[in-house]
TORPA-4810 file (N, C-alpha, C, O; in nm, 3 decimals):
<nodes>
NODE_1_-6.446_-6.920_3.580_-6.378_-7.012_3.497_-6.408_-6.995_3.343_-6.318_-7.001_3.259_M
NODE_2_-6.528_-6.975_3.314_-6.571_-6.956_3.180_-6.505_-6.832_3.128_-6.453_-6.831_3.016_L
NODE_3_-6.505_-6.720_3.212_-6.446_-6.599_3.168_-6.306_-6.604_3.131_-6.266_-6.529_3.043_F
NODE_4_-6.223_-6.686_3.188_-6.081_-6.711_3.164_-6.072_-6.779_3.027_-5.989_-6.740_2.946_R
NODE_5_-6.151_-6.876_3.000_-6.156_-6.938_2.877_-6.182_-6.847_2.748_-6.113_-6.847_2.647_I
NODE_6_-6.297_-6.767_2.772_-6.335_-6.672_2.677_-6.221_-6.563_2.654_-6.197_-6.523_2.540_V
NODE_7_-6.159_-6.521_2.752_-6.061_-6.421_2.750_-5.936_-6.474_2.675_-5.874_-6.402_2.596_A
NODE_8_-5.901_-6.597_2.702_-5.787_-6.673_2.637_-5.816_-6.681_2.488_-5.731_-6.648_2.405_A
NODE_9_-5.938_-6.726_2.455_-5.977_-6.743_2.318_-5.968_-6.608_2.246_-5.916_-6.602_2.135_G
NODE_10_-6.019_-6.502_2.306_-6.020_-6.370_2.245_-5.881_-6.327_2.220_-5.854_-6.269_2.115_F
NODE_11_-5.787_-6.352_2.312_-5.636_-6.305_2.297_-5.583_-6.387_2.182_-5.513_-6.330_2.098_C
NODE_12_-5.609_-6.511_2.172_-5.557_-6.590_2.064_-5.612_-6.548_1.924_-5.545_-6.552_1.821_I
NODE_13_-5.732_-6.511_1.931_-5.812_-6.451_1.804_-5.721_-6.325_1.770_-5.671_-6.318_1.658_F
NODE_14_-5.699_-6.233_1.859_-5.629_-6.113_1.828_-5.486_-6.131_1.768_-5.441_-6.062_1.677_L
NODE_15_-5.422_-6.230_1.829_-5.283_-6.262_1.776_-5.290_-6.326_1.634_-5.199_-6.308_1.552_V
NODE_16_-5.397_-6.401_1.607_-5.414_-6.453_1.475_-5.436_-6.340_1.371_-5.380_-6.345_1.261_M
NODE_17_-5.516_-6.243_1.405_-5.549_-6.135_1.314_-5.425_-6.054_1.297_-5.400_-6.009_1.185_L
NODE_18_-5.344_-6.031_1.398_-5.226_-5.947_1.383_-5.131_-6.015_1.282_-5.079_-5.952_1.190_A
NODE_19_-5.111_-6.149_1.307_-5.019_-6.218_1.220_-5.065_-6.223_1.074_-4.984_-6.206_0.983_V
NODE_20_-5.195_-6.248_1.051_-5.251_-6.259_0.917_-5.237_-6.131_0.844_-5.210_-6.130_0.724_K
NODE_21_-5.254_-6.014_0.918_-5.239_-5.886_0.846_-5.102_-5.865_0.802_-5.090_-5.799_0.699_D
NODE_22_-4.991_-5.909_0.862_-4.859_-5.891_0.814_-4.779_-5.770_0.875_-4.657_-5.774_0.886_G
NODE_23_-4.844_-5.678_0.907_-4.781_-5.552_0.955_-4.685_-5.591_1.080_-4.573_-5.541_1.090_R
NODE_24_-4.734_-5.675_1.167_-4.656_-5.707_1.291_-4.523_-5.772_1.252_-4.417_-5.740_1.305_V
NODE_25_-4.534_-5.868_1.153_-4.413_-5.944_1.106_-4.313_-5.856_1.036_-4.191_-5.876_1.045_L
NODE_26_-4.369_-5.755_0.965_-4.282_-5.664_0.894_-4.205_-5.566_0.986_-4.084_-5.542_0.980_R
NODE_27_-4.292_-5.514_1.070_-4.228_-5.415_1.163_-4.138_-5.482_1.267_-4.053_-5.412_1.322_T
NODE_28_-4.148_-5.597_1.295_-4.067_-5.670_1.386_-3.934_-5.715_1.314_-3.832_-5.748_1.376_S
NODE_29_-3.944_-5.714_1.177_-3.820_-5.749_1.093_-3.821_-5.894_1.073_-3.714_-5.949_1.047_G
NODE_30_-3.939_-5.969_1.083_-3.926_-6.114_1.053_-3.944_-6.138_0.909_-3.889_-6.238_0.862_L
NODE_31_-4.017_-6.056_0.827_-4.026_-6.069_0.688_-3.968_-5.955_0.624_-3.953_-5.848_0.684_T
NODE_32_-3.932_-5.976_0.493_-3.872_-5.869_0.412_-3.968_-5.759_0.379_-4.089_-5.778_0.384_G
NODE_33_-3.915_-5.642_0.344_-3.997_-5.530_0.298_-3.922_-5.452_0.190_-3.800_-5.461_0.180_S
NODE_34_-3.999_-5.372_0.106_-3.943_-5.296_0.001_-3.998_-5.147_0.018_-4.105_-5.119_0.072_C
NODE_35_-3.912_-5.059_-0.036_-3.953_-4.912_-0.022_-3.900_-4.847_-0.159_-3.788_-4.875_-0.202_T
NODE_36_-3.980_-4.766_-0.221_-3.934_-4.682_-0.345_-3.855_-4.568_-0.278_-3.906_-4.494_-0.194_V
NODE_37_-3.731_-4.556_-0.319_-3.642_-4.444_-0.269_-3.616_-4.336_-0.372_-3.578_-4.225_-0.335_V
NODE_38_-3.637_-4.364_-0.505_-3.602_-4.261_-0.607_-3.671_-4.293_-0.741_-3.733_-4.396_-0.763_G
NODE_39_-3.653_-4.196_-0.828_-3.712_-4.206_-0.969_-3.603_-4.170_-1.065_-3.535_-4.069_-1.050_T
NODE_40_-3.587_-4.253_-1.162_-3.486_-4.214_-1.270_-3.557_-4.133_-1.372_-3.679_-4.119_-1.373_Y
NODE_41_-3.469_-4.074_-1.464_-3.523_-3.983_-1.572_-3.617_-4.041_-1.663_-3.692_-3.971_-1.732_T
NODE_42_-3.616_-4.175_-1.667_-3.712_-4.249_-1.766_-3.835_-4.287_-1.697_-3.917_-4.358_-1.754_D
NODE_43_-3.853_-4.242_-1.574_-3.978_-4.267_-1.486_-3.965_-4.400_-1.413_-4.047_-4.430_-1.326_S
NODE_44_-3.864_-4.480_-1.445_-3.848_-4.607_-1.365_-3.805_-4.565_-1.221_-3.755_-4.456_-1.194_S
NODE_45_-3.829_-4.664_-1.133_-3.812_-4.632_-0.988_-3.698_-4.716_-0.936_-3.679_-4.830_-0.979_E
NODE_46_-3.622_-4.662_-0.843_-3.522_-4.729_-0.759_-3.588_-4.781_-0.630_-3.641_-4.699_-0.554_L
NODE_47_-3.587_-4.904_-0.604_-3.653_-4.968_-0.500_-3.552_-5.045_-0.415_-3.471_-5.120_-0.469_T
NODE_48_-3.556_-5.027_-0.288_-3.464_-5.097_-0.202_-3.556_-5.204_-0.118_-3.671_-5.180_-0.082_T
NODE_49_-3.490_-5.317_-0.096_-3.559_-5.424_-0.020_-3.468_-5.467_0.081_-3.351_-5.493_0.052_C
NODE_50_-3.522_-5.475_0.218_-3.454_-5.527_0.328_-3.497_-5.670_0.352_-3.617_-5.697_0.347_L
NODE_51_-3.407_-5.761_0.378_-3.439_-5.890_0.417_-3.491_-5.907_0.559_-3.458_-5.831_0.651_P
NODE_52_-3.576_-6.014_0.572_-3.637_-6.039_0.695_-3.550_-6.152_0.772_-3.461_-6.211_0.710_G
NODE_53_-3.577_-6.181_0.906_-3.509_-6.281_0.967_-3.549_-6.415_0.932_-3.472_-6.511_0.937_K
NODE_54_-3.683_-6.422_0.894_-3.740_-6.557_0.859_-3.726_-6.595_0.716_-3.729_-6.712_0.677_L
NODE_55_-3.709_-6.485_0.636_-3.700_-6.509_0.491_-3.608_-6.399_0.433_-3.592_-6.295_0.498_E
NODE_56_-3.551_-6.415_0.322_-3.477_-6.310_0.260_-3.555_-6.195_0.205_-3.676_-6.180_0.223_G
NODE_57_-3.478_-6.115_0.137_-3.544_-5.988_0.070_-3.640_-6.038_-0.036_-3.609_-6.134_-0.107_A
NODE_58_-3.755_-5.976_-0.046_-3.847_-5.999_-0.163_-3.782_-6.007_-0.300_-3.692_-5.928_-0.330_P
NODE_59_-3.824_-6.097_-0.383_-3.771_-6.117_-0.518_-3.871_-6.044_-0.613_-3.985_-6.085_-0.635_D
NODE_60_-3.816_-5.929_-0.668_-3.896_-5.848_-0.760_-3.884_-5.882_-0.905_-3.949_-5.818_-0.987_L
NODE_61_-3.802_-5.982_-0.942_-3.775_-6.019_-1.079_-3.897_-6.052_-1.154_-3.908_-6.014_-1.270_S
NODE_62_-3.998_-6.125_-1.093_-4.119_-6.159_-1.154_-4.216_-6.047_-1.171_-4.325_-6.066_-1.224_H
NODE_63_-4.180_-5.938_-1.130_-4.267_-5.811_-1.158_-4.211_-5.715_-1.258_-4.259_-5.603_-1.273_R
NODE_64_-4.103_-5.762_-1.330_-4.044_-5.682_-1.431_-3.941_-5.584_-1.387_-3.910_-5.486_-1.453_G
NODE_65_-3.887_-5.615_-1.270_-3.777_-5.537_-1.214_-3.648_-5.601_-1.242_-3.642_-5.722_-1.262_C
NODE_66_-3.539_-5.523_-1.244_-3.395_-5.574_-1.267_-3.318_-5.548_-1.150_-3.325_-5.436_-1.098_Q
NODE_67_-3.245_-5.639_-1.103_-3.156_-5.616_-0.985_-3.040_-5.528_-1.023_-2.970_-5.552_-1.121_A
NODE_68_-3.018_-5.417_-0.937_-2.914_-5.325_-0.953_-2.794_-5.362_-0.882_-2.683_-5.346_-0.934_V
NODE_69_-2.810_-5.415_-0.757_-2.687_-5.449_-0.666_-2.727_-5.451_-0.525_-2.843_-5.438_-0.486_G
NODE_70_-2.623_-5.469_-0.450_-2.639_-5.467_-0.299_-2.565_-5.361_-0.243_-2.458_-5.322_-0.291_F
NODE_71_-2.625_-5.306_-0.128_-2.543_-5.205_-0.043_-2.560_-5.251_0.099_-2.656_-5.218_0.168_S
NODE_72_-2.459_-5.331_0.140_-2.472_-5.396_0.274_-2.582_-5.495_0.255_-2.583_-5.561_0.151_G
NODE_73_-2.678_-5.512_0.349_-2.781_-5.607_0.341_-2.894_-5.566_0.249_-2.977_-5.650_0.213_K
NODE_74_-2.899_-5.442_0.212_-3.005_-5.381_0.131_-2.991_-5.424_-0.016_-2.883_-5.405_-0.072_V
NODE_75_-3.090_-5.480_-0.079_-3.095_-5.511_-0.218_-3.162_-5.402_-0.301_-3.274_-5.360_-0.271_E
NODE_76_-3.095_-5.358_-0.404_-3.164_-5.252_-0.490_-3.212_-5.308_-0.609_-3.151_-5.400_-0.662_Q
NODE_77_-3.327_-5.257_-0.664_-3.399_-5.298_-0.787_-3.435_-5.170_-0.865_-3.457_-5.063_-0.809_W
NODE_78_-3.437_-5.188_-0.991_-3.479_-5.087_-1.085_-3.621_-5.138_-1.139_-3.626_-5.245_-1.199_R
NODE_79_-3.724_-5.070_-1.121_-3.856_-5.124_-1.149_-3.921_-5.030_-1.246_-3.896_-4.910_-1.242_C
NODE_80_-4.004_-5.081_-1.335_-4.063_-5.003_-1.441_-4.166_-4.889_-1.385_-4.220_-4.899_-1.274_P
NODE_81_-4.184_-4.791_-1.464_-4.268_-4.689_-1.430_-4.414_-4.737_-1.397_-4.467_-4.817_-1.473_A
NODE_82_-4.480_-4.693_-1.291_-4.608_-4.731_-1.250_-4.599_-4.857_-1.163_-4.701_-4.920_-1.135_G
NODE_83_-4.480_-4.893_-1.122_-4.470_-5.019_-1.029_-4.546_-4.997_-0.911_-4.521_-4.896_-0.846_F
NODE_84_-4.645_-5.082_-0.868_-4.722_-5.073_-0.746_-4.660_-5.150_-0.640_-4.675_-5.272_-0.638_D
NODE_85_-4.588_-5.088_-0.547_-4.529_-5.157_-0.438_-4.627_-5.182_-0.320_-4.591_-5.249_-0.222_I
NODE_86_-4.749_-5.129_-0.329_-4.835_-5.139_-0.206_-4.872_-5.286_-0.193_-4.894_-5.328_-0.080_S
NODE_87_-4.882_-5.369_-0.295_-4.915_-5.514_-0.284_-4.811_-5.592_-0.222_-4.842_-5.704_-0.182_D
NODE_88_-4.686_-5.549_-0.207_-4.580_-5.606_-0.142_-4.598_-5.593_0.014_-4.546_-5.674_0.091_L
NODE_89_-4.669_-5.493_0.055_-4.684_-5.465_0.196_-4.798_-5.532_0.264_-4.824_-5.510_0.382_R
NODE_90_-4.865_-5.615_0.190_-4.988_-5.687_0.249_-4.945_-5.813_0.315_-5.028_-5.886_0.369_R
</nodes>
């Protein structure tokens, strides 16, 4: 009986860790994600963002990026040189 309770608690703990990390939510398509797909001649970067099922595509305007347009469900942004997209993946 005690083993079942400890095993259930451990499973709940693992699920909480997976959700907090965010990778599970991104790979399942529940939250939006962005990817750098190209570089312009002035070193600015073309970034594409996919919307998630629980929330829309990430808004990069507060990071100095300018919206370029849409291609289907994909939103495209032009971001300044040295834009760090790694913090969007956390």
